[in-house]
Every structure is written in structure tokens, then in C-alpha cells.
C-alpha positions as CSV (number, residue, x, y, z in Angstrom):
1,M,51.4,-28.2,-70.5
2,T,51.5,-26.7,-67.1
3,P,49.8,-29.1,-64.6
4,S,46.8,-27.6,-62.8
5,A,46.9,-27.1,-59.1
6,T,44.8,-29.4,-57.0
7,V,43.2,-28.5,-53.7
8,S,42.7,-31.1,-51.0
9,P,39.1,-31.7,-49.8
10,S,40.2,-30.9,-46.3
11,A,41.6,-27.6,-47.3
12,T,38.4,-26.7,-49.2
13,A,36.3,-27.5,-46.2
14,S,38.5,-25.5,-44.0
15,D,38.5,-22.5,-46.3
16,T,34.7,-22.5,-47.0
17,A,33.3,-23.4,-43.5
18,S,31.3,-20.6,-41.8
19,P,33.0,-19.3,-38.6
20,D,31.6,-20.4,-35.3
21,P,28.8,-18.1,-34.1
22,T,29.8,-15.7,-31.4
23,P,28.1,-16.8,-28.2
24,T,25.6,-14.2,-27.0
25,E,24.3,-13.7,-23.4
26,A,20.6,-14.2,-22.7
27,P,18.7,-10.9,-22.3
28,S,18.3,-10.0,-18.7
29,P,14.8,-10.0,-17.4
30,T,13.1,-6.6,-17.3
31,A,11.2,-5.4,-14.2
32,T,7.4,-5.6,-14.5
33,C,4.9,-3.2,-13.1
34,V,1.1,-2.8,-12.9
35,D,-0.6,-0.2,-15.1
36,P,-3.2,1.4,-12.8
37,T,-5.0,3.0,-15.8
38,L,-6.3,-0.4,-16.8
39,L,-8.2,-0.9,-13.4
40,G,-11.5,0.5,-12.4
41,D,-12.3,1.8,-8.9
42,T,-13.4,-1.6,-7.6
43,E,-10.6,-3.5,-9.3
44,L,-8.0,-1.0,-8.0
45,S,-9.2,-1.2,-4.4
46,G,-9.2,-5.0,-4.6
47,Y,-5.6,-5.0,-5.9
48,L,-4.4,-2.6,-3.1
49,V,-6.1,-4.7,-0.4
50,R,-4.3,-7.9,-1.7
51,L,-0.8,-6.3,-1.9
52,P,1.6,-8.2,0.3
53,G,4.2,-6.6,2.5
54,S,7.8,-6.2,1.3
55,L,9.2,-8.7,3.8
56,R,6.3,-11.0,4.7
57,I,3.3,-11.8,2.5
58,I,1.1,-11.8,5.6
59,D,1.8,-8.1,6.2
60,L,-0.2,-5.4,4.5
61,G,1.3,-3.7,1.6
62,V,-0.9,-0.6,2.0
63,F,-1.6,0.7,5.5
64,M,-2.2,3.8,7.6
65,S,0.0,4.9,10.4
66,L,0.7,8.0,12.5
67,D,2.6,9.7,9.7
68,G,0.2,8.8,6.9
69,L,-0.5,6.3,4.2
70,H,2.3,3.8,3.5
71,L,3.1,1.7,0.5
72,D,5.5,-1.1,1.5
73,T,5.2,-4.0,-1.0
74,Q,7.4,-6.2,-3.3
75,E,9.0,-4.5,-6.3
76,A,7.2,-6.7,-8.8
77,K,3.8,-5.7,-7.4
78,R,4.3,-2.0,-7.7
79,F,2.6,0.4,-10.2
80,C,4.1,1.9,-13.3
81,A,2.9,5.3,-12.1
82,P,1.5,6.9,-9.0
83,V,-2.0,5.8,-8.1
84,Q,-4.6,8.4,-7.0
85,V,-6.5,7.2,-3.9
86,K,-8.8,9.0,-1.5
87,I,-8.8,9.3,2.3
88,T,-12.0,10.1,4.0
89,R,-11.5,11.2,7.6
90,F,-13.8,11.1,10.6
91,A,-13.5,12.4,14.2
92,V,-14.1,9.6,16.6
93,R,-15.6,10.8,19.9
94,L,-14.7,8.5,22.8
95,S,-16.8,7.8,25.9
96,N,-16.1,5.6,28.9
97,Y,-12.5,5.0,27.6
98,G,-9.1,5.2,29.2
99,V,-7.8,4.9,32.7
100,G,-10.6,5.0,35.4
101,A,-13.4,4.3,33.0
102,T,-16.2,2.3,34.6
103,G,-18.6,1.6,31.7
104,R,-18.3,0.0,28.4
105,P,-16.2,2.0,25.8
106,S,-18.3,3.7,23.2
107,Y,-17.7,6.1,20.3
108,S,-19.4,8.2,17.6
109,Y,-18.3,9.4,14.2
110,R,-18.3,12.9,12.7
111,P,-17.2,13.5,9.1
112,L,-14.1,15.8,8.7
113,D,-12.9,15.8,5.1
114,T,-11.8,13.8,2.1
115,V,-8.4,14.3,0.5
116,E,-6.9,12.7,-2.7
117,V,-3.2,11.7,-2.6
118,P,-0.8,9.9,-4.9
119,L,0.4,6.5,-3.7
120,G,3.6,5.0,-5.1
121,P,5.1,3.8,-7.4
122,A,8.1,3.6,-5.0
123,N,7.6,2.4,-1.4
124,G,7.1,5.2,1.1
125,V,4.5,7.6,2.6
126,A,2.0,9.3,0.3
127,P,2.4,13.0,0.5
128,G,-0.5,14.9,2.1
129,S,-1.8,11.8,3.9
130,T,-0.9,12.6,7.4
131,P,-4.0,12.4,9.7
132,P,-5.2,15.6,11.4
133,A,-4.3,16.2,15.0
134,T,-6.3,14.5,17.7
135,A,-8.2,16.4,20.4
136,P,-9.1,15.5,24.0
137,C,-11.3,12.5,24.0
138,S,-11.4,12.5,20.2
139,G,-9.4,10.4,17.7
140,V,-9.2,10.4,13.9
141,L,-10.3,7.5,11.7
142,S,-8.7,7.6,8.2
143,V,-10.4,5.4,5.6
144,V,-8.5,4.8,2.4
145,H,-10.7,4.1,-0.7
146,T,-11.3,4.7,-4.4
147,G,-14.3,6.3,-6.0
148,A,-16.9,8.3,-4.1
149,P,-16.4,9.5,-0.5
150,V,-17.1,7.1,2.3
151,E,-20.4,7.4,4.1
152,D,-20.6,6.8,7.9
153,T,-22.9,3.8,7.1
154,E,-19.9,2.1,5.6
155,L,-17.8,2.5,8.7
156,P,-17.1,-0.4,11.1
157,E,-20.0,-0.9,13.6
158,R,-17.5,-1.7,16.3
159,L,-13.9,-0.6,16.9
160,N,-11.6,-2.8,18.9
161,L,-10.4,0.0,21.2
162,V,-7.5,-1.3,23.3
163,A,-5.8,1.1,25.7
164,P,-2.0,0.3,25.5
165,S,0.0,-0.5,28.6
166,P,2.0,1.3,29.7
167,A,0.1,4.5,28.8
168,P,1.5,6.2,25.7
169,T,3.2,9.6,26.0
170,G,1.8,10.8,22.7
171,P,-0.9,10.0,20.1
172,Y,-0.8,6.4,18.9
173,S,-2.4,4.5,16.0
174,Q,-3.9,1.1,15.4
175,Q,-5.1,-0.7,12.2
176,I,-8.8,-0.9,11.6
177,R,-10.3,-3.6,9.3
178,V,-12.8,-2.3,6.8
179,T,-14.9,-4.2,4.2
180,G,-16.5,-2.9,1.1
181,A,-16.1,-2.8,-2.7
182,R,-14.1,0.5,-2.7
183,L,-12.5,0.3,0.8
184,V,-8.8,-0.4,1.0
185,T,-7.6,0.0,4.6
186,A,-8.1,2.3,7.6
187,G,-6.2,3.6,10.6
188,L,-7.3,5.1,13.9
189,V,-5.2,7.7,15.7
190,L,-6.0,8.1,19.3
191,P,-4.9,10.8,21.8
192,A,-2.5,9.8,24.5
193,D,-4.5,11.3,27.4
194,T,-8.0,9.8,27.6
195,R,-8.6,10.4,31.3
196,G,-12.1,11.6,31.9
197,C,-13.4,10.4,28.6
């Protein structure tokens, strides 16, 4: 009789053991974005107001400047698609303002127009948001908002008009604080030469 072959337990374990699993890398995190279609007018304006600046959280993430409406916020706070916002613009007539003025500065509003522009999703200036040109003794207030056009009753009752020193050589802008359920931000562009206003 031919003796049967024997297999050692160690060999059996070695031959039948499952191979070590190949290590896998953890999936890299995916960038997140905000879907603007899920927000109503009031929710959207509130979100835009609270957007922090890209470098400092105390800075505005949405603001008006001489060249138009800026989005400058952190990547994780941006939208998945462009957001449609409106800009209602007013002429601001200046009185007793500038070099040589003797009385208290005053002003009055006159409606100009309302435009709708796309904001985002990348940081930058919204196309079509550049304020109209100023005129002698007349600036332009641009109010960014959602929903219906802004009425003059929603505008600031007082503007902190501060003539820069030294006197500017061209139009200049300053941020204006606005409050309201649909209002986001505002910017005032003033003419360089206000003598005689």
C-alpha cells in the first residue's frame, strides 16, 4: 500500500489564508457649494449680507465699488451657480458739500433705474454692475437687493458724507449701510469736484 501524503497544519493555514487586503486611500473631501435655487428672496439676501470676506471674516463678502458689484468670499461659501441680484440706482443731489461749504451737507434722491446682474459663483465683479457716471454736484447710490425694486422710502435717512483729504482727482466711492429684509449692500459714488455744491 502506498502511504498517503500528509500535509502539515502550518502549510494548510498558509495555503488557505486570505491575502492581506490592499490598503486604500481615504476619499478626498469634495468641495461644497450653496444651491441658490433653494433660497427665497429674503433668505438669499440674508445669506449674501452674512458672507465673510475671503481674507478676513469681518470684511464684506459682497460689496459695491467704483467698478461695480464684487463677490469676494471664501470658497466654501460660494454658490453652485450664478445668483441673480438686482441693483436699484439713484442720483444723489448734493448741497452744501465740498470745499468752501458753509452750511450742513444735505442731499436728495432721484430714481434712475434697476438692473439685474449675475453674481458669482467665482469671486469677481458682476458683469453689468458698473454704476452710471456722476455729474457735477450729483453722485450715484447703488442699492443691491433681491425681489421688487427698492423704493426711496427704504433708503438711508442719513448718509455719512465725508469729503476725503487730500481732494480726489476722480470719482470715488464709499460703502453705505442699508437695512431691510431684501437689501444686501449699497455703495455711493461721488464726483471729484464738489466746489460750489
